[in-house]
N, C-alpha and C positions, 0 to 999 in steps of 0.2 A: 194126539199124534198126527191126525189128518191136518189139523190147523198148522202145526209146525212144518209139515212137508209143504203145504201150500205157501207158507211164508218163505221157506227156502227157495222154492221155485220162483216166486216173485222176485226175490233178491237176485237170483241168477239171471233172470230175464232182464232185470234192470241193468245189471252189469254188462250183459251182451248188447243191449240196446242203447248204451251210453254213447252219445254222439258228440263230436267236437263242436264248439260254437260256430265255426265256419260252415260246417255241414248243416247244422240246425238252421242257420240264417239263410242258406240257399234253399232249404226245403220250405221255409216260410215264404220266401219270395216266389217260388214256383207254385206252391199250394197254400195260398193265404187262407187262414181259418180263424174264426172268433171263438171256437169251441174251447173251453178250459182244458178238456182232455188232451188237446193237441199241443199244449204248451210244454216247453222243455222243463220248466220249474213247477210242474204239476204237483200239487199237494192234496192227497186224498182227504185228509182231515178238514182242510179248509173247504174243499169242494162239498163235502157232506154237510158241513155247517152252513154252507150257502143254500143247500137244498132244504135243510131243516133248521131254520134259524130259531124256532121256538118249539116248545113241547107240543103245542096244538098242531104244528105242521107235521108231526109224526103220524097223524091220522091218514095222510096220503102216502104213506111209505110203500104200500102195495102198488099203487099206480106208478110211483117213481121206479120201483124195482122192475116192473114190467117194461117200462120204456127203455131202461138200460139193457135188459135182456134182448129186446127187439133190436137195439142198436148193435149189440154184440153179434146177433145172428146175421145181420146184414153185413157186418164187417167180415165175418167168416165166409159168407158167400162171395164177397168181392175178392178176398184172398184166394179162395179156391179157384175162382175163374182166372185170376192172374197167373197162378201157379200152373194151371193146365195149359194156358196159352203159351207158356215158356218151355213147353216140352220139346218142341222141334227147333228151338232157336240155336242150339249148339251145332246141329247138323247143317243148318242153313249158313251159319257163320263159316264153317270149314269150307263149304263149297264156294262161298264168295271169296275167301282167301286164296284158294287155288286159282280161281279165275283171274284175280289180280296179279298173281305171280306170273301167269302166262302172258298177260298183257305187258308186264314189265320186260320180260325177255324179248318180246317182239319189238318193243320200243328201243331197247339196247342194240338190237341188230340193225335197225334203221339208222341210228346215230352213227354206228361204225361205218356204214356204207357212205353216209354223207361226208365223214372225215376223210375217207380214202379218196373220194372225188375231189375234195378241196385240195389235198396234197398234189394230186395230178394237175389240177388247174394252176397251182402256184409254180410248179416246175415248168409248165408250159409258158407262163408269163415271164419267168426268168430267161428262158431261151429266146423269147421274142425281144426283150429289152437289153440283152447283152450287147448287141450291135449298136444300140442307141447310146449306151454309156460310153462305148469306145469313141463314138463320134463326138460326144460332149467333151471328153478329155482331150481329144485332138484339137477341137475348137479352142479350148482354154489355153492350151500350150501355144497354138498358132497366134492367138491374140497377144499373149505375153511376149512372144518373139517379135511380133510386129512392133509392139509398143517399145520394147527394148531397143530395137534397131532404130526406131524414130528418135528415141532419146540419145542414142549413140551418135546419130547423124547431127542432131541438134548440139550435142556436146562438142563434137569435132569442129563443126562450123563455128560454134560460139567461141571456142578457144582461139581459133585462127582470127576471128573478128576482134576478140578481146586484145590479142597481142598487137594487131594493126592499129586499133583505136588508141591503145596506150602510147604507142610511138607518136601518134598525131595529137596526143593530149585532148582527145574528144571525151572529156570527163562526163558530159551530160549523157551521151550514149553508153559510156562505160558503166555508169551507175545502174541503168536499167538492165544492161546485158549481164553484168557481173552477178547480180542477184539471181537472174534466171539460170546462169551457168552453175552456180552453187546449188540451186534447188535441184537441177537435173543430176548433178554429180552425186547427190544423196541417194539416188536410186541405184547407183553402181557400187555401193559399199560392199555388198556381198560378192561382187565380181572382181575385187581388187587382186585376186590371184591371177587374173589374165594380164599378160604383159602390156597389151595395147591400152587396156583401161587404166592400169597403173601409170603408164606414161602420160596419158591425158590428165590424170589427177596431179601429177608432178608439174605439168605445164601450167595448170591453173594456180597452184601454189606459187610457182615462180612469177606468174603474172601479178599475183597479189603483192608479193614482195617488191616487185619492180614499181607497181603503182604507189605503194606506200612511200618508198624512197623518193620517187619522182614528185609526189605531192609535197613531201616535207621540203624538198629542194625548191619547189615553186614558192612555198610560203617563206622560206628563208630568203629567197631572192626579193620577194615583195616586201617583207618586213624583216630586214636584217637586224641582227642582235645589236650591232653598233651602228649608229647613224640615225637618220630620220626615216619616217614612213615614206613609201613611194608616192610622189606627188600625184600620180594618176589616180590613186585611190583603189578601191576594190574592183576586181574584174569578174566577169561572168565565169571565167575559167576557174578562179578560186572558189566561187560559189558552188559550181558543179563538183569541184574537187572535194568540198566538204561533204557532199552527198555520197561520194565514193568512200570517203573516210568512215562514214557511218556503217558501211558494209564490211570494211576491212577489220583487221585486228584492233580491239579497243585501245591498244597502246598507241597506235597512230593518232587516233582522235585525241588522246590525252596529251601527246607530245605537241600537237598543233595548238591545243588550248594553252598549254604551259608556256610555249614560246611566245605566243601572241600576247598573253597577259603580262609576261615578263617584259616584253618590249614596250607594252602600253604603260607600265608603271616605272619604267627606267627613269623618266623625267622626274617622277615624284621622289625617288631616292636621291637625286642630285639636288633638288630644290630644298629638301628638308633634311639635309645632312646634320649630324650631331653638332657640328661647329657653327651652324647657321643660327641666326637670331630667331628666325621664325620657327625653329624646331622646339623651343621651350614651351612649357605648359600654358603660359599666358597668351600665346598665339595659336592655341590648338584649333581654334575655329578655322584658320586658314587651311589646315589639312583637309577638313571635311568640305570646305568650299571648293577646294581643288578637285577632289574626287567627284563632286556633283557636276562640275563643269566637264570633267572627262567622260562621265556617263552620258551626258547629253551629247557630247561630241561623237561618242561611239555610236549612239543610236542614229545620228544623222548620217554618218559615213559608212558604218559597217553593220548596221542593224539587219540588212537583208542578205549579207554575205554568209553568215553562219545560220544553220538551221535553228528554229525556235526551241526545239527540245534540248539544245546545248546550253541554254540559259547563260549565255555569255555575259550579259550585263550583270547578273547576280554573281557570276564567278569572279568578275573583275572586282566587284564590291567586296566580296568575301576575302579575296587575296589581299586587297588593300587593307582590310581589317587585320589580317594576320601580320602583315608587314608593319602596320602602324603599332600594333601591340608590342611587337619585338623591339621596334625603334624607341617607343616611349619607355619600355622597361629598361633599355640600355641607358638612355639619357638620364632617367631618374636615379638609377644606381650611381651614375657618375656625379650627379648634382643633388644628392639626397639631403644635404644640409640646407639647401636653398628652398626646400619644399615647406610651404606654410599651409595652414589649415584652409584659409580662404582660397588660396591658389589651387590647392588640391580639390576642394569642393567645386570650384569653378570648372576645372578640367573634367571632373567626373560628371558634372551636370551636362556640359556640352557633349560629352561622349555618350551618355545615356540618351540624350536627345537625338543624336545621330543614329544610335541603335534603334530607337523608336521609328525614325524615318525609314531605315532599312526594312523594319518589320511591316510598315505600311506599303512599301514598294515591292518587296519580294516575299516569296513563300518560304524560303529557307530550305528548299529541297536539295541544294548542293552542299549542305553542311555535313561533311563526312569525317571530320577530324576528331569527333568525340568530345569536343569542347563543351557542347551544350547538352543539357539534360532535357528529357521529355517532361513537360510541365503538366502536372495533374491538378485537377480542381480540388481545393481543400474541402473537407466535410463541413457542413453547416454546424455552427456552434454559437452559443450565447456568450459572446466575448465583448468586452468594452473597447477592444482595439480593432473592430471590424468596420469602422466608418470609412468613408471615402478618403483615401490617403492624399488626395489633391485638395482637400478642403479642411485644413486644420481649424479654421474659425468655427465651422459647424461643430467640430469635435469639442472645442472648448465650451461652446454653448450647451452641448449635450451633457457634458460633465457637470457644469454648474447647475443644471436643472435636475441632476440626479438620474439621467436617462442612460447611465453607463451600462446597465444590465439589459437594455433593449437588444434583442437579437437582430443583427444586420446581415444582409447577404454578402458573403465574402467576395472580394474582387478577384476574378480569375486571371492570372497573368497569361498573356498569349504572345509574348515576344520571343521568337526562336533565336534572335540575335543578341539576347541579353547576355552580357558578359564577354562577347566576342572580342571587344577592345578593352572594356573597363576592367577586365580581369587583371590587367597589368598594374592597376592601382592598389590591389589588395595587399601586397607586401609593405606598402607605405601607409596603410590605414592606422598604424599605431599613432601617427600624428593626430589623426581625427579622434582616436580613443583618448589620448592624453588631453586633448582640448576639451572633450566632454567631461572628463574627470575634473578638470579645473573649473569648468562652467557649473557643474553640479555642486562642487564645493562652495563656490560663490553663492549659488542659489540657496543652499542650506543656511549659509551665514546670513543672507538677506532675510530668510524666513525667521531666524532667531531674532534679528534686529527689529523686524516689523512687529513681532509678537511682543517684544519688550516695549516698543514705542506705543503700540495700540492697546496693549493690555488684554486681559481675558475677554472673551466674547460676552455680549450682553445676555441677560437671562431671556430665555425663549420658552414660553409656556403655551404657545399656540400650535406650533408645527413640529415640536420635538427638538432635541438637542441639535445645534448647528454643527456641521462638519467644518473644520478649519479650512479656509479658502486655500491655504498653502498646499493642502493635500491634493486638491484638483490641479493646481499649477504644476506640482511635481510630476503627476502622472501624464499631464498633457506634454510636458517636456520629454518624459520618457517615450511617449508615443512618437514624437517627432524624431527623436534619436533612433528609435528602433526602425522606423520606416526608412529613414535616410541610410542607415547602415545596411539594411536588407537590400536596398537598391545597389549598394556598392559591393556587398559580398554576403554570402550565406554560410561562410565557413568559420574559420578561427576568429576573425574580427567580431562576429556576433557573440562568440563565447567570451571574448574579452569585454565587450560591452555589457554582457550579462553580469560579469563580475563587478563592473562599476555600478550597475543598478543595485546589486546586492549590498554593496558598501554603503550607498547613500540611503537605501531603505532602512538599514540598521541605524545610520546616523539620524535620520528623521525620527525614528522611533525613540532614540535616546535623547536627542537634543530638544526636539519640538514637543514630543508627547510626554515621555517619562520625566524629562527635565523640568516640565512646567506643572507637574502634579503638585498640589499643595502639600506642605509638610505637616505632619501631625505633631502635637505637643504631648508631653507626658504629665503635665501638671493636672491636679484634680480640680482646679478651679477655686479652691479655698472655701468651699461651701460647708457650713456646719449643719448638723442635723436639725437644730432648732430653726435655723434660717430657712432650710429646705421645707420644713413642715409649715412655716408661717408665711412663706412667700406667696404672693398673689399669682393668680393664673395669668400667664402671658409674660411673666417677668424673666423666664429662663431663656438663655440664648445658647444655640448650638455652637460647637467649636468652630465649624466651618461656616463662613458667611454665605449668603445667598449667591454671591458672585463666584465664590470658590466651589460651591456645589454645582453650579451651572458649568464652570470650567471643567470639573471632573467628568460630568456627563458629556460635554463636548469632546473631550479627549477620548472618552470611551467610544463615542459614535465615530470619531475620526479613525481610531484604531480598527474598529470593525469594518469601516469602509476600505481602509488600506489592506486589511486582511483579504477581503473579497476581491479587490482589484488586483492585488499581487497574485492571487491564484489565477485570475484571467490573464494577467501579464505573462505568467509562466506558460500558459497554453498557447498564447500568440507567439511567443518566442520560439516555441517548439515547432509551430507551423512555418515560421520564417526560416529557420536554420535547416541545414542539410540533415537528411534522415539519419545519417551515421553519427551525428553529434547531438541528437535529441536527449540522449541519456545524461549528457553533461550539464543540462540545464535543470537546475533544481533549486527552487526558492522556498523550500519547506522551512529552512532555518529562519528566514525573514518572516514567514507567516507565524512561526512559533514566537518570534519576538513581539509581534503585534498582539498575539494571544496573551502573552505575559503582561502587556500594557493593559489589556482588557481586564484580566484577573486582578491586577494591582488597583485599577480604578474601582472595580466592584468592592474590593476589600477595604479601600479607603472610605467608601460610602457606608459600608457596614460598620467599620470601626467608629466612624463619626457618630452615627446614630446610637451605636452600642455604648460609646463613652458618654453620650448625653444622658442615657438612662442609668448609668452607674450610680450617680448621687442618689437618685430615687430609690434604687435597690438597697443602697447602703443605709439610707434612712429607714427603710422597711426593717432591716435586720437589727437596727438600734432601738426600735420602738419597744416600750414596756407592754408586751402583749398580755402579760398576766394581770395587768391592771385595767384592761378593757372591760367596761361594765355592761355595755349594750351594743347590739349590731345596728349600725347606721348605714349611711350611703358609702360609696367607695372611698377609700383612704386617700389622703393627699398625694402620696407617692404614686398611686395609680393615675391620678389626674396629671401628675407631672410626666409620667411615661407616655400617656396618651397625647399630651400636648406636644412633646418632642416628635412623636410619630406623625401627628397631623401637620407639623411644621416641615418636616424633611421629606416624607414619602411623596406628597403631591408634586413637589418640585422635581424630585428624581423621576417620578413617573412621567411627567409632562416633558421633561428634557430627554427621556429615553423612549419617546413614543415611536420613533423610527426603528428602534432596536428592542422590540418587546421581549424577546427571549432573554436579554441580559437584565431587564428589569425583574423578570421572574427569578433569575439566578440571584439577584440582589435580595429578593424577599426570602428565598430559601436559605441563603447564607445567614441572613439576619436572624431568622427563626432558629437555625442550628446554633447560633451564638448566644442569643438572648435567653432561650428557654433553659438550657443547662445552667446558665449564670443565675437565672431566677430561682431555680431549684436549690442551687448552692446557697444563695442568700436566705432561702426559705428555711434551710436547716439551721441557720444562725439565729433564727427567731426563737429564743428559749429563755425562760420557760413560757409556755402558752397556756392560758386558761381555756375553758370550754367556749366562752363567748369570744375570746380572741381568735380561736381556731375557726369559729363560724365567720368572723369578720375577714379573716385571711381567705377562707373559701370563697366568700363573696368577691373579694378582690381578684382572686385567681380566675374566677369565672368571667369577670369583667375584662381582664387582660386577654383571656382566651377568645372572647367575642371580638375584641379589637384586632387581635392577630389574624383571626379568620377573615376579617374584613380589610386587612392591610393592603392587598393589591389594588383595591378600588376605593380606599378611604379618601374622602374629600373630593370625589369625582362625581360629576353629574350623570355620567353613564356608568351604571353598575354592571360589572362583568363578574361572571363566576370565576372564583379563584382556581388556579390550576390544581388538578387532583394531587400531584406530587407535593405541592406546598401544603394543601389542606391536610394530607396524611401526616406530615411532619408536625404540624401545629397540634392536631387532635391527639396524636400519640404523646407528645411531650407535656402538654398542659393537662391531659387526663392523668398522667402520672403524678403531677403536682397535686391535683384534686384528691387522688387516692391517698397520697401521703397525709393530707390534712384530715381526710375521713378516718384514717387510722389514728391520728392524734386525737381526734374528737371522741373516739371510742373509749369506754372505761377499761382500765387495765385489769380489772378483776371480774370474773375469774380469769386466771392466767391462760388457761387452755383456749378459752373463747377468744381472748385478745390476740393470741399468737395465730390462731386459725384465721381470724379476720385479716390479719396482716398478710398471711400467705395467700389468701383468696383475692384481696384487693390489689396487691402488687405482684405482677407476674415475674418481675426480675428481683424478687426478694433475696436478701442476703443479710448476714449478721451485721455488716457495717452500716447499711441503711437502717436496719432495725435499731441499732444502738443510737443513731442520730435521732430517730423518732422518739426513743425513750428519753433522750436528753431534752427534746422539745417539750415532752410532757413534764419534765422536772423531777423525774424519779431518781432516787438515790442509787448509788453504785451497788449496794447490797441487793436491792430489788431487781436491778438490771441483770445481775449475774444469774439469778434464777430464771428470768425470762429468756436470756440468751441461751442458757443450757436447754430449756424447754424447746426453743426454736431449733436448735441443732438436732434435737431428737425428732422433731416433727417435719423437718424439711424433706426427708426422703419419703414421707407418707404420700400415697397416691392421692389424686384430687378427690376421689370418692370419699375418703376419710375426712378431708377438709370440708366437703359439702355436708357430711353428717354432723360435724361439729358445729358448723354454722347454722344448720337447721335446729340444733339444740339451743344455740345461743339466742335464737329468736323467741324462745319460750321464756327466757329469763326476763325479769322486770326491767333491769338496767338497760339492756339493748333496746327494749321497747321505748324507753324514754329517749334513747339516742336517736332512734328512727323518727320519733316525733319531732325532735329538734331539727333534724335534717329536712323533714317535710316543711316545717315552718320557714327554714332558710330558703328552700326552693321557691315557696310562695312569695317570699320577700323579693327574691331575685326577679321572678316573673312580673311582680307588681312594679318594680323599678324599671324593667325593660319596656 
């Protein structure tokens, strides 16, 4: 019982003395100790085991107990001393608290006294500075009054002087005085309610109106609307009058400029009237020569009369352009039937040259009629039509060298005067469009005639298939037309030209490309089975000659070039045309036409090689496979197929070296055509003996190896075939091999044979199974049982088929079959 009470006491004590980790950590930092008894995770059992690790150490138990009792006694003494020392702590603490409260009360009283004194000081300062603030306000008002009186004196005197100087036409002094009077008058806007101030303001307005009318009268006198310019030339009075007009209402300045320019161009309207011979387009140079002389004459006589910021020279040139555009539009409407292409292009060229001259001479800051658009830099792009538009020879050379895809820096137009006169020619550009339609038609006819005269291109086995030179000529001409038309207009004429481009791109695709593709024949060539089996190697000839194969490859390369260049042509047309019309430019149909030519060319190449292999496959299906007595080298039909492949594929590959992706398409399409046809002819080989099936398996493996090597056959550089092509060949030829393995397998027992068929052919069905049975030469009665068994076992999961196949390996006949297959594989390896 005593021991239980002690244990309960210890547990209660531990519960009371359980400290938080933070407190325990603080105690360890203040009183560091290495004694295990002071640790928070003290374990009595571990501590005792440490003191007595072995039974022999229990001999010192009395000594250890005495040491612990001594330590306990010391701890009790320390605790007792500390407890006794804390007896009077509570009383001392209360006394200290009372003293602190008294000190706080005293401090609060002192703070209150200081605050009261501060308020009294602030009140005293306000009383002292009240008079100073009044003096500051009085000084501010007095300064404002004096300034206003000075301004009023200046305004009154300035108005009087302004009226007197106006009457004496002292415009030089008026220009300086008027600006000052208007600046002073701005200070009196808030005093307009005062009658005297309002009266002065009205006098200033009246003086301004009088000045404006007087200056206009002086200019009318110096430069009358009818008659010649005053012989004395410009005067200082008019020069100073222009300075005054700068300050007056802008309408005065605009009226002066309008009348002066109108009077300056009056002679032009008389000289180039509609009924004059010099007014027609063939003498359009004289118009621009006249205005250049007038600009020089203006600079010499009147350059210093008008302020520089009026840009009078540019304004004269701009007004001349507006008048010329209207006059040319009127005369061309009246004589539209007389406009020819050469005359129209001559006039446009001279006009654009003149606009370029204006751009070099002037900045275009006076163009405010909204005729011109802000020119933006086109984004960089890889476009074949980005060459320097002033160097067509360099462009032709780049196209011939195949550098059409080189990215060129676009030329940034910077002519603000573009179209200011030449806009009038836009309604008559249909003449130019019709001319280009006619020229392109003649160009296509010339291409057709040249092709017939020169014949197909020569075989090219070194640098890939040659692009027809007419293709480059066509797009060079397109470039010239597009650049020329974009200089004339970026609106509807560009859309009309795009329609012409589309028309002749289609005609080129039909007449030059599709029209010259060799035609296929349907005859079988008259080859017999015996002659095919007995013919010597190298005696077979493909349907298409070498020149025809090269022609097809050349047309394919040309169509691919046209497709890519047409896409770039569409991008460039969209850059040249107005933004609002870009959606109407779409050459997708023409690109589809060239894509059709490419597909037709590839299909012709596939059909040619496929047709060349047809007699060999026919010979394979007609052979007596049940009479084959031993397995030898590859059959003659395989040699024939390989010969055709070696004849055609290297030629096609070398001529399509520049368009590698289309050669890959050719290989894929040929594999997709040849392999199913081979399997179809394979089913026609019936009946087949065991040895005959082994020979066919050897032939199939040989064809598989040749097809896998097809992309690089006959090439000195061996490249890995594309993965997509390899996948097609492996899948198709593996199916043919599996069919032959099923044929080689014995048909008894039936279950084993059916399970092998299901295992080897993933796409197994009753139709294929029956064809295999026909190849084995089984009777219809035997086939019916097998077909019924197949229908029963088709839904069986793969695990059941695996179990059946595992049983079949234990039968003696399948072992014999596997032995034959191993011998066949060794024979194939030895041959390779």
